[in-house]
One Martini backbone bead per residue (centre of mass of N, CA, C, O) as a GRO file, in nm:
protein
   52
    1MET     BB    1  30.316 -12.868   0.630
    2LEU     BB    2  30.379 -12.542   0.794
    3GLU     BB    3  30.307 -12.573   1.105
    4LYS     BB    4  30.570 -12.700   1.145
    5ARG     BB    5  30.846 -12.630   1.352
    6ILE     BB    6  31.167 -12.655   1.434
    7LEU     BB    7  31.203 -12.348   1.550
    8PRO     BB    8  31.101 -12.158   1.803
    9LEU     BB    9  31.098 -11.804   1.736
   10ASP     BB   10  31.176 -11.529   1.888
   11GLN     BB   11  31.313 -11.227   1.897
   12SER     BB   12  31.560 -11.302   2.077
   13HIS     BB   13  31.644 -11.553   1.919
   14MET     BB   14  31.685 -11.415   1.646
   15GLY     BB   15  31.907 -11.220   1.734
   16ARG     BB   16  32.110 -11.443   1.816
   17GLU     BB   17  32.120 -11.580   1.537
   18VAL     BB   18  32.227 -11.345   1.378
   19ARG     BB   19  32.488 -11.316   1.544
   20ARG     BB   20  32.596 -11.604   1.497
   21VAL     BB   21  32.604 -11.594   1.178
   22THR     BB   22  32.732 -11.281   1.136
   23GLY     BB   23  32.848 -11.107   1.399
   24LEU     BB   24  32.585 -10.926   1.417
   25SER     BB   25  32.368 -10.712   1.479
   26PRO     BB   26  32.068 -10.638   1.357
   27ALA     BB   27  32.118 -10.331   1.331
   28ARG     BB   28  32.391 -10.349   1.184
   29LEU     BB   29  32.295 -10.514   0.945
   30ASP     BB   30  32.089 -10.313   0.841
   31ASP     BB   31  32.290 -10.083   0.793
   32LEU     BB   32  32.480 -10.234   0.597
   33MET     BB   33  32.265 -10.303   0.387
   34ALA     BB   34  32.200  -9.994   0.324
   35HIS     BB   35  32.537  -9.880   0.297
   36ASP     BB   36  32.695 -10.148   0.202
   37GLU     BB   37  32.815 -10.297  -0.079
   38ALA     BB   38  32.918 -10.573   0.055
   39PHE     BB   39  32.586 -10.640   0.120
   40TRP     BB   40  32.437 -10.742  -0.145
   41PHE     BB   41  32.341 -11.030  -0.073
   42TYR     BB   42  32.140 -10.952   0.147
   43ARG     BB   43  31.960 -10.785  -0.040
   44LEU     BB   44  31.889 -11.011  -0.233
   45MET     BB   45  31.758 -11.197  -0.020
   46GLN     BB   46  31.545 -11.001   0.074
   47LYS     BB   47  31.398 -10.979  -0.197
   48HIS     BB   48  31.332 -11.277  -0.224
   49TYR     BB   49  31.167 -11.308   0.056
   50ASP     BB   50  30.969 -11.054  -0.003
   51GLY     BB   51  30.893 -11.045  -0.323
   52THR     BB   52  31.048 -10.786  -0.483
   0.00000   0.00000   0.00000
C-alpha cells in the first residue's frame, strides 16, 4: 500500500530537501530547468514523473 510514507513532507520541508540535494532554491532550479541546457536531465525526470 502507498498509504504509508517514509517522510511526511510539507512544502517547507520539500523546499529544504530540494536545496540540500541540488544546492539550489526550488525557484532557481525551476528557472534553470526551463532555460539552461545543462539541466536536461532534470527536464527528462520531470517528464517521466509527470507522465508526459
